[in-house]
Steps between C-alpha positions, in 0.01 A plus 500: 500500500191312628408417143859380432498694177847372401641515155822393322748734330763275348630288781381739770179453698346848570202648684380859449478717809378845431699638201792254548570144397656307784670158496275233651615188683273195519600454863349840586232488774296790639364468853253758644365511855220684667399569864138474397350193689273387218568702177269484202640538146330538164459176301745633232763528762432158665555314171844653454637423845515227770335621819600341826300597808684445824218636717414285794150352486289395802510134406874513427576660836270259675703211357821660606375564853364148519851377430630710791234369739550135403874538512481629855230262627572179296843526342481132407204560268658805338823304443305217343324754276833647383659161447189377305503800272871446425445128431202563267692766310797270457279203388322716249836631375628144448181411310556796263857401450400138414244624247750737347765222480259253330391757245858591423600136449200436283571803283870401466428127436578377145352202324265259672439606859447133606855422395650773724589296810624807695178685439282199595686453823481871586133504429453194733703661775321829454164329526592334831639824635197695385264257666695517827501886492134507409416280807709733724322811361161340565596409855649845555171662390305297752753590772471862392127494562554361853760766574279783363213368719724511810621850404144621435420470870720805564340705216286718732810663656652566160171645377487747793860603433426562130190707577686726741791557257265625227332738739847633593591527125184713442621754762719652233181640341436696820852641535799421270718484816326175608718252313592156647707238319390142459826386654428703814149358519602132456770547767244652739252217427768235560580663832132491595484125429806441719381718788133401513379265777557132433226232522484131421147553362531611133185711505611685811849541364370657176273728695800615711703569188217692332411711798859570601610586145200732449572695817877523464494594136239763571704644782817508292341665205316758718837633622553649157149629447359841578245485782215596261572191282519237771125455533464465124776239500326302773163522327648390166646188665164423657307543174740278306486225768123514508 
């Protein structure tokens, strides 16, 4: 099946499974999943399939938690970030459509292109639109840098949250019973942001979030750990932070 060893018999499309020839449909898709966090397959398997790894990475989770922190602390910045991404995606989509339209008209044009008034007008309008969109994209990229710089001030809190999560994820190697979903963790982290002590000073505020989140998450996770594993959990957090 992976090799798609399909053959025709008259008007029928067949594939051989074991000792039988089975009708094959071109719309057939085979999906396989595994609970292994980072599986390794032989090269001859990899070239026959498309592998999608949904495993959370430390940098990926850091970006996700950064979004939670900024959304709670500076919702205006996070909203601008979302709007900017949507605008940039829309502008780039319009540019692609313009390019596709011009190529289509050029391919369908007959005779002398300079005599095709509709094509000339369309090219002129497309050029103006393309210039305007290009200017917006350039401005948006500059704005994005400013937004990312503002968001980056909250990165330390997101980094601490990401570190603690991966320590928790490794607990499954000690005992299979220690399983905690990412949804539960992000919900707990968001609660820590909301409940931590407020401060007008950004450095103090971030320190409050980091310290409060570290303590509360540790206490919550310890409720589900055997007594003998609590010290190891605490030590693992300390080692990762250091």
